[in-house]
PyMOL Python script that loads the backbone (N, CA, C, O; Angstrom):
from pymol import cmd

cmd.read_pdbstr("""\
ATOM      1  N   UNK A   1      85.678 146.576-138.070  1.00  0.00           N
ATOM      2  CA  UNK A   1      85.980 146.452-136.950  1.00  0.00           C
ATOM      3  C   UNK A   1      87.222 147.350-136.794  1.00  0.00           C
ATOM      4  O   UNK A   1      87.196 148.388-136.132  1.00  0.00           O
ATOM      5  N   UNK A   2      88.321 146.889-137.448  1.00  0.00           N
ATOM      6  CA  UNK A   2      89.962 147.079-137.827  1.00  0.00           C
ATOM      7  C   UNK A   2      90.063 148.794-137.488  1.00  0.00           C
ATOM      8  O   UNK A   2      91.117 149.345-137.172  1.00  0.00           O
ATOM      9  N   UNK A   3      88.933 149.391-137.606  1.00  0.00           N
ATOM     10  CA  UNK A   3      88.769 150.782-137.514  1.00  0.00           C
ATOM     11  C   UNK A   3      88.582 151.345-136.307  1.00  0.00           C
ATOM     12  O   UNK A   3      88.651 152.571-136.215  1.00  0.00           O
ATOM     13  N   UNK A   4      88.278 150.442-135.033  1.00  0.00           N
ATOM     14  CA  UNK A   4      88.123 150.560-133.713  1.00  0.00           C
ATOM     15  C   UNK A   4      89.170 150.595-133.161  1.00  0.00           C
ATOM     16  O   UNK A   4      89.974 149.684-133.358  1.00  0.00           O
ATOM     17  N   UNK A   5      89.532 151.864-132.140  1.00  0.00           N
ATOM     18  CA  UNK A   5      90.564 151.675-131.338  1.00  0.00           C
ATOM     19  C   UNK A   5      90.299 150.846-129.934  1.00  0.00           C
ATOM     20  O   UNK A   5      89.416 151.351-129.239  1.00  0.00           O
ATOM     21  N   UNK A   6      90.808 149.871-129.500  1.00  0.00           N
ATOM     22  CA  UNK A   6      90.282 149.293-128.072  1.00  0.00           C
ATOM     23  C   UNK A   6      91.346 149.472-126.962  1.00  0.00           C
ATOM     24  O   UNK A   6      92.477 148.987-126.985  1.00  0.00           O
ATOM     25  N   UNK A   7      90.768 150.304-125.911  1.00  0.00           N
ATOM     26  CA  UNK A   7      91.807 150.583-124.941  1.00  0.00           C
ATOM     27  C   UNK A   7      91.353 150.078-123.555  1.00  0.00           C
ATOM     28  O   UNK A   7      90.353 150.629-123.095  1.00  0.00           O
ATOM     29  N   UNK A   8      91.971 149.060-122.783  1.00  0.00           N
ATOM     30  CA  UNK A   8      91.944 148.311-122.055  1.00  0.00           C
ATOM     31  C   UNK A   8      92.007 149.068-120.439  1.00  0.00           C
ATOM     32  O   UNK A   8      93.004 149.668-120.038  1.00  0.00           O
ATOM     33  N   UNK A   9      90.886 148.917-119.732  1.00  0.00           N
ATOM     34  CA  UNK A   9      91.641 149.789-118.338  1.00  0.00           C
ATOM     35  C   UNK A   9      91.406 148.715-117.177  1.00  0.00           C
ATOM     36  O   UNK A   9      90.275 148.296-116.930  1.00  0.00           O
ATOM     37  N   UNK A  10      92.366 148.359-116.589  1.00  0.00           N
ATOM     38  CA  UNK A  10      92.114 147.005-115.868  1.00  0.00           C
ATOM     39  C   UNK A  10      92.969 147.306-114.208  1.00  0.00           C
ATOM     40  O   UNK A  10      93.845 148.152-114.026  1.00  0.00           O
ATOM     41  N   UNK A  11      92.532 146.560-113.389  1.00  0.00           N
ATOM     42  CA  UNK A  11      93.312 146.217-112.505  1.00  0.00           C
ATOM     43  C   UNK A  11      94.270 144.881-112.296  1.00  0.00           C
ATOM     44  O   UNK A  11      95.007 144.598-111.352  1.00  0.00           O
ATOM     45  N   UNK A  12      93.977 144.129-113.579  1.00  0.00           N
ATOM     46  CA  UNK A  12      95.007 143.009-113.749  1.00  0.00           C
ATOM     47  C   UNK A  12      96.147 143.439-114.253  1.00  0.00           C
ATOM     48  O   UNK A  12      95.918 143.850-115.390  1.00  0.00           O
ATOM     49  N   UNK A  13      97.036 143.528-114.033  1.00  0.00           N
ATOM     50  CA  UNK A  13      98.879 143.922-114.532  1.00  0.00           C
ATOM     51  C   UNK A  13      99.522 143.077-114.491  1.00  0.00           C
ATOM     52  O   UNK A  13     100.714 143.383-114.523  1.00  0.00           O
ATOM     53  N   UNK A  14      99.208 141.534-114.397  1.00  0.00           N
ATOM     54  CA  UNK A  14     100.092 140.682-114.928  1.00  0.00           C
ATOM     55  C   UNK A  14     100.430 140.613-116.135  1.00  0.00           C
ATOM     56  O   UNK A  14      99.633 140.949-117.011  1.00  0.00           O
ATOM     57  N   UNK A  15     102.160 139.994-116.543  1.00  0.00           N
ATOM     58  CA  UNK A  15     102.496 140.260-117.922  1.00  0.00           C
ATOM     59  C   UNK A  15     101.249 139.550-118.547  1.00  0.00           C
ATOM     60  O   UNK A  15     100.499 140.213-119.262  1.00  0.00           O
ATOM     61  N   UNK A  16     100.968 138.071-118.277  1.00  0.00           N
ATOM     62  CA  UNK A  16      99.899 136.889-118.531  1.00  0.00           C
ATOM     63  C   UNK A  16      98.866 138.140-119.004  1.00  0.00           C
ATOM     64  O   UNK A  16      98.602 138.089-120.206  1.00  0.00           O
ATOM     65  N   UNK A  17      98.305 139.132-118.348  1.00  0.00           N
ATOM     66  CA  UNK A  17      97.122 139.300-118.324  1.00  0.00           C
ATOM     67  C   UNK A  17      96.978 140.515-119.871  1.00  0.00           C
ATOM     68  O   UNK A  17      96.023 140.586-120.645  1.00  0.00           O
ATOM     69  N   UNK A  18      98.216 141.293-119.903  1.00  0.00           N
ATOM     70  CA  UNK A  18      98.539 142.233-120.820  1.00  0.00           C
ATOM     71  C   UNK A  18      98.969 141.523-122.019  1.00  0.00           C
ATOM     72  O   UNK A  18      98.839 142.143-123.074  1.00  0.00           O
ATOM     73  N   UNK A  19      99.433 140.402-122.065  1.00  0.00           N
ATOM     74  CA  UNK A  19      99.652 139.694-123.511  1.00  0.00           C
ATOM     75  C   UNK A  19      98.685 139.176-123.796  1.00  0.00           C
ATOM     76  O   UNK A  19      98.550 139.174-125.020  1.00  0.00           O
ATOM     77  N   UNK A  20      97.877 138.699-123.271  1.00  0.00           N
ATOM     78  CA  UNK A  20      96.249 138.251-123.423  1.00  0.00           C
ATOM     79  C   UNK A  20      95.615 139.061-123.982  1.00  0.00           C
ATOM     80  O   UNK A  20      95.001 138.816-125.021  1.00  0.00           O
ATOM     81  N   UNK A  21      95.637 140.357-123.324  1.00  0.00           N
ATOM     82  CA  UNK A  21      94.419 141.390-123.849  1.00  0.00           C
ATOM     83  C   UNK A  21      95.110 142.182-125.467  1.00  0.00           C
ATOM     84  O   UNK A  21      94.416 142.603-126.392  1.00  0.00           O
ATOM     85  N   UNK A  22      95.992 142.189-125.424  1.00  0.00           N
ATOM     86  CA  UNK A  22      97.201 142.439-126.820  1.00  0.00           C
ATOM     87  C   UNK A  22      96.760 141.521-128.059  1.00  0.00           C
ATOM     88  O   UNK A  22      96.561 141.843-129.231  1.00  0.00           O
ATOM     89  N   UNK A  23      96.658 140.071-127.319  1.00  0.00           N
ATOM     90  CA  UNK A  23      96.490 139.028-128.182  1.00  0.00           C
ATOM     91  C   UNK A  23      95.240 138.974-128.705  1.00  0.00           C
ATOM     92  O   UNK A  23      95.119 138.519-129.843  1.00  0.00           O
ATOM     93  N   UNK A  24      94.025 139.444-127.947  1.00  0.00           N
ATOM     94  CA  UNK A  24      92.493 139.463-128.348  1.00  0.00           C
ATOM     95  C   UNK A  24      92.442 140.173-128.921  1.00  0.00           C
ATOM     96  O   UNK A  24      91.532 139.921-129.711  1.00  0.00           O
ATOM     97  N   UNK A  25      93.147 141.684-129.271  1.00  0.00           N
ATOM     98  CA  UNK A  25      92.495 142.495-130.010  1.00  0.00           C
ATOM     99  C   UNK A  25      92.690 144.534-129.382  1.00  0.00           C
ATOM    100  O   UNK A  25      92.303 145.548-129.964  1.00  0.00           O
ATOM    101  N   UNK A  26      93.282 144.417-128.304  1.00  0.00           N
ATOM    102  CA  UNK A  26      93.193 145.483-127.464  1.00  0.00           C
ATOM    103  C   UNK A  26      94.800 146.389-128.236  1.00  0.00           C
ATOM    104  O   UNK A  26      95.925 145.889-128.235  1.00  0.00           O
ATOM    105  N   UNK A  27      94.351 148.081-128.949  1.00  0.00           N
ATOM    106  CA  UNK A  27      95.480 148.317-129.115  1.00  0.00           C
ATOM    107  C   UNK A  27      96.394 148.943-127.890  1.00  0.00           C
ATOM    108  O   UNK A  27      97.619 149.059-127.846  1.00  0.00           O
ATOM    109  N   UNK A  28      95.539 149.258-127.046  1.00  0.00           N
ATOM    110  CA  UNK A  28      96.722 150.101-125.771  1.00  0.00           C
ATOM    111  C   UNK A  28      95.781 149.071-124.014  1.00  0.00           C
ATOM    112  O   UNK A  28      94.567 149.047-123.811  1.00  0.00           O
ATOM    113  N   UNK A  29      96.555 148.596-123.369  1.00  0.00           N
ATOM    114  CA  UNK A  29      96.450 148.163-121.905  1.00  0.00           C
ATOM    115  C   UNK A  29      96.801 149.088-120.793  1.00  0.00           C
ATOM    116  O   UNK A  29      98.013 149.255-120.658  1.00  0.00           O
ATOM    117  N   UNK A  30      95.937 149.806-119.865  1.00  0.00           N
ATOM    118  CA  UNK A  30      96.417 150.546-119.251  1.00  0.00           C
ATOM    119  C   UNK A  30      95.646 149.714-117.708  1.00  0.00           C
ATOM    120  O   UNK A  30      94.522 149.256-117.506  1.00  0.00           O
ATOM    121  N   UNK A  31      96.940 149.825-116.812  1.00  0.00           N
ATOM    122  CA  UNK A  31      96.585 149.120-115.720  1.00  0.00           C
ATOM    123  C   UNK A  31      96.443 150.233-114.618  1.00  0.00           C
ATOM    124  O   UNK A  31      97.128 151.254-114.678  1.00  0.00           O
ATOM    125  N   UNK A  32      95.443 149.986-113.509  1.00  0.00           N
ATOM    126  CA  UNK A  32      95.566 151.071-112.378  1.00  0.00           C
ATOM    127  C   UNK A  32      96.398 150.664-111.685  1.00  0.00           C
ATOM    128  O   UNK A  32      96.861 149.534-111.530  1.00  0.00           O
ATOM    129  N   UNK A  33      96.737 152.178-110.977  1.00  0.00           N
ATOM    130  CA  UNK A  33      96.196 153.048-111.104  1.00  0.00           C
ATOM    131  C   UNK A  33      96.633 153.798-112.453  1.00  0.00           C
ATOM    132  O   UNK A  33      97.834 153.927-112.694  1.00  0.00           O
ATOM    133  N   UNK A  34      95.864 154.187-113.145  1.00  0.00           N
ATOM    134  CA  UNK A  34      96.472 154.793-113.930  1.00  0.00           C
ATOM    135  C   UNK A  34      95.832 156.173-114.029  1.00  0.00           C
ATOM    136  O   UNK A  34      94.751 156.455-113.514  1.00  0.00           O
ATOM    137  N   UNK A  35      96.704 157.131-114.839  1.00  0.00           N
ATOM    138  CA  UNK A  35      96.347 158.849-114.508  1.00  0.00           C
ATOM    139  C   UNK A  35      95.114 159.197-115.893  1.00  0.00           C
ATOM    140  O   UNK A  35      95.075 158.666-117.003  1.00  0.00           O
ATOM    141  N   UNK A  36      94.382 160.058-115.426  1.00  0.00           N
ATOM    142  CA  UNK A  36      93.406 160.710-116.336  1.00  0.00           C
ATOM    143  C   UNK A  36      94.236 161.189-117.598  1.00  0.00           C
ATOM    144  O   UNK A  36      94.142 160.777-118.754  1.00  0.00           O
ATOM    145  N   UNK A  37      94.839 161.891-117.227  1.00  0.00           N
ATOM    146  CA  UNK A  37      95.527 162.602-118.510  1.00  0.00           C
ATOM    147  C   UNK A  37      96.346 162.034-119.525  1.00  0.00           C
ATOM    148  O   UNK A  37      96.760 162.503-120.585  1.00  0.00           O
ATOM    149  N   UNK A  38      96.495 160.913-118.975  1.00  0.00           N
ATOM    150  CA  UNK A  38      97.454 159.670-119.855  1.00  0.00           C
ATOM    151  C   UNK A  38      96.142 159.135-120.777  1.00  0.00           C
ATOM    152  O   UNK A  38      96.366 158.871-121.958  1.00  0.00           O
ATOM    153  N   UNK A  39      94.974 158.999-120.321  1.00  0.00           N
ATOM    154  CA  UNK A  39      93.906 158.626-121.367  1.00  0.00           C
ATOM    155  C   UNK A  39      93.452 159.678-122.304  1.00  0.00           C
ATOM    156  O   UNK A  39      93.257 159.479-123.503  1.00  0.00           O
ATOM    157  N   UNK A  40      93.299 160.768-121.716  1.00  0.00           N
ATOM    158  CA  UNK A  40      93.230 162.118-122.331  1.00  0.00           C
ATOM    159  C   UNK A  40      93.898 162.522-123.294  1.00  0.00           C
ATOM    160  O   UNK A  40      93.312 162.939-124.293  1.00  0.00           O
ATOM    161  N   UNK A  41      95.252 162.494-123.226  1.00  0.00           N
ATOM    162  CA  UNK A  41      96.567 162.818-124.244  1.00  0.00           C
ATOM    163  C   UNK A  41      96.523 161.362-125.328  1.00  0.00           C
ATOM    164  O   UNK A  41      96.621 161.664-126.518  1.00  0.00           O
ATOM    165  N   UNK A  42      96.414 160.154-125.092  1.00  0.00           N
ATOM    166  CA  UNK A  42      96.098 159.004-126.039  1.00  0.00           C
ATOM    167  C   UNK A  42      94.774 159.340-126.675  1.00  0.00           C
ATOM    168  O   UNK A  42      94.967 159.766-127.814  1.00  0.00           O
ATOM    169  N   UNK A  43      93.715 159.307-126.404  1.00  0.00           N
ATOM    170  CA  UNK A  43      92.630 159.745-127.097  1.00  0.00           C
ATOM    171  C   UNK A  43      93.113 160.879-127.802  1.00  0.00           C
ATOM    172  O   UNK A  43      93.344 160.550-128.965  1.00  0.00           O
ATOM    173  N   UNK A  44      93.363 162.072-127.589  1.00  0.00           N
ATOM    174  CA  UNK A  44      93.639 163.203-128.293  1.00  0.00           C
ATOM    175  C   UNK A  44      94.749 162.546-129.577  1.00  0.00           C
ATOM    176  O   UNK A  44      94.651 162.604-130.803  1.00  0.00           O
ATOM    177  N   UNK A  45      95.296 162.223-129.115  1.00  0.00           N
ATOM    178  CA  UNK A  45      96.590 161.263-130.347  1.00  0.00           C
ATOM    179  C   UNK A  45      95.749 160.193-131.396  1.00  0.00           C
ATOM    180  O   UNK A  45      95.710 160.204-132.627  1.00  0.00           O
ATOM    181  N   UNK A  46      95.114 159.294-130.444  1.00  0.00           N
ATOM    182  CA  UNK A  46      93.809 158.848-131.438  1.00  0.00           C
ATOM    183  C   UNK A  46      93.334 159.337-132.370  1.00  0.00           C
ATOM    184  O   UNK A  46      93.626 159.007-133.519  1.00  0.00           O
ATOM    185  N   UNK A  47      92.463 160.265-132.051  1.00  0.00           N
ATOM    186  CA  UNK A  47      91.449 160.926-132.478  1.00  0.00           C
ATOM    187  C   UNK A  47      92.312 161.831-133.680  1.00  0.00           C
ATOM    188  O   UNK A  47      91.792 161.880-134.795  1.00  0.00           O
ATOM    189  N   UNK A  48      93.206 162.318-133.529  1.00  0.00           N
ATOM    190  CA  UNK A  48      93.981 163.432-134.054  1.00  0.00           C
ATOM    191  C   UNK A  48      93.923 164.731-133.433  1.00  0.00           C
ATOM    192  O   UNK A  48      94.225 165.655-134.189  1.00  0.00           O
ATOM    193  N   UNK A  49      93.679 164.978-132.498  1.00  0.00           N
ATOM    194  CA  UNK A  49      93.409 166.330-131.901  1.00  0.00           C
ATOM    195  C   UNK A  49      94.807 167.120-131.161  1.00  0.00           C
ATOM    196  O   UNK A  49      94.673 168.058-130.374  1.00  0.00           O
ATOM    197  N   UNK A  50      95.663 166.760-131.422  1.00  0.00           N
ATOM    198  CA  UNK A  50      96.768 166.889-130.647  1.00  0.00           C
ATOM    199  C   UNK A  50      97.390 167.923-132.130  1.00  0.00           C
ATOM    200  O   UNK A  50      98.510 168.432-132.101  1.00  0.00           O
TER     201      UNK A  50
END
""", "prot")
cmd.dss("prot")
cmd.show_as("cartoon", "prot")
cmd.util.cbc("prot")
cmd.orient("prot")
């Protein structure tokens, strides 16, 4: 499962929430409101499509 990239999209933006999300294995933590373009760009980067 180490090759699976996990992005958390959440409304919980406290430092504690971010730290916990990253501690349990998330690779990226995005809080609302997030920009769809940001997700698309990061997804393309992860997949090597840029």
